[in-house]
C-alpha positions in Angstrom: -0.1 -13.6 -0.1 0.7 -11.8 3.2 -2.2 -10.1 5.0 -1.9 -7.2 7.4 -4.5 -5.6 9.7 -4.9 -1.9 9.5 -6.7 0.0 12.3 -8.6 3.1 11.2 -7.5 6.0 13.4 -10.8 7.7 13.7 -13.0 4.6 14.3 -10.6 2.0 15.5 -12.2 -0.4 13.0 -9.8 -3.2 11.9 -9.4 -3.8 8.2 -7.6 -6.8 6.8 -5.7 -6.1 3.5 -3.5 -8.3 1.4 -0.1 -7.2 0.3 0.3 -7.7 -3.5 3.8 -6.1 -3.6 6.1 -3.8 -1.7 8.9 -1.5 -2.8 11.1 1.3 -1.4 11.7 4.6 -3.1 14.0 7.3 -1.6 14.2 5.3 1.6 10.4 5.3 1.9 8.5 1.9 2.1 5.3 1.5 0.0 2.8 -1.3 -0.1 0.4 -2.2 -2.9 -2.6 -3.7 -1.1 -6.1 -4.9 -1.8 -9.1 -6.1 0.2 -10.3 -9.7 0.0 -12.4 -10.2 -3.1 -11.8 -6.6 -4.2 -10.5 -5.8 -7.7 -9.3 -2.4 -6.6 -5.9 -1.8 -5.1 -4.4 1.1 -3.3 -0.9 2.3 -2.3 0.1 2.8 1.3 3.2 4.7 2.5 4.9 3.8 5.8 5.0 6.9 7.9 6.3 5.4 11.2 7.6 2.1 12.4 8.9 0.5 15.6 9.7 -3.0 16.6 6.2 -4.3 16.5 4.0 -1.9 14.5 4.0 0.3 11.5 1.8 3.2 10.6 0.7 3.7 7.0 -1.3 6.3 5.1 -2.8 6.3 1.6 -0.6 8.1 -0.9 -2.5 11.2 -2.0 0.2 13.3 -3.6 -0.2 13.0 -7.4 3.5 13.2 -8.2 4.5 10.7 -5.5 1.6 8.4 -6.5 2.7 8.4 -10.2 6.3 7.6 -9.3 5.3 4.7 -7.1 2.7 3.4 -9.6 5.4 3.1 -12.3 7.5 0.9 -10.0 4.6 -1.3 -9.1 3.7 -1.6 -12.8 7.2 -3.0 -13.5 7.0 -5.4 -10.5 3.5 -6.7 -11.3 3.8 -7.0 -15.0 0.7 -9.1 -15.6 -1.7 -6.5 -14.1 -3.3 -3.5 -15.7 -3.3 -0.4 -13.6 -6.2 2.1 -14.1 -6.1 5.4 -12.2 
């Protein structure tokens, strides 16, 4: 499982998350990630990228979230999603 380090913009705190799955919808990249030892997962949307770094934000729009969750449910068939 691939890990990535996120940096919180307001505190500069580094947070390591693990990528469970990734997908693209309408040319937008999304990651399904979790923290180590955590049973909760969340969806990140790539909002900017360059050669070395990407910027992600949590998907908060309900319609967008529902669409992406459906894709992840198909990709990760053995996992139950609760919202």
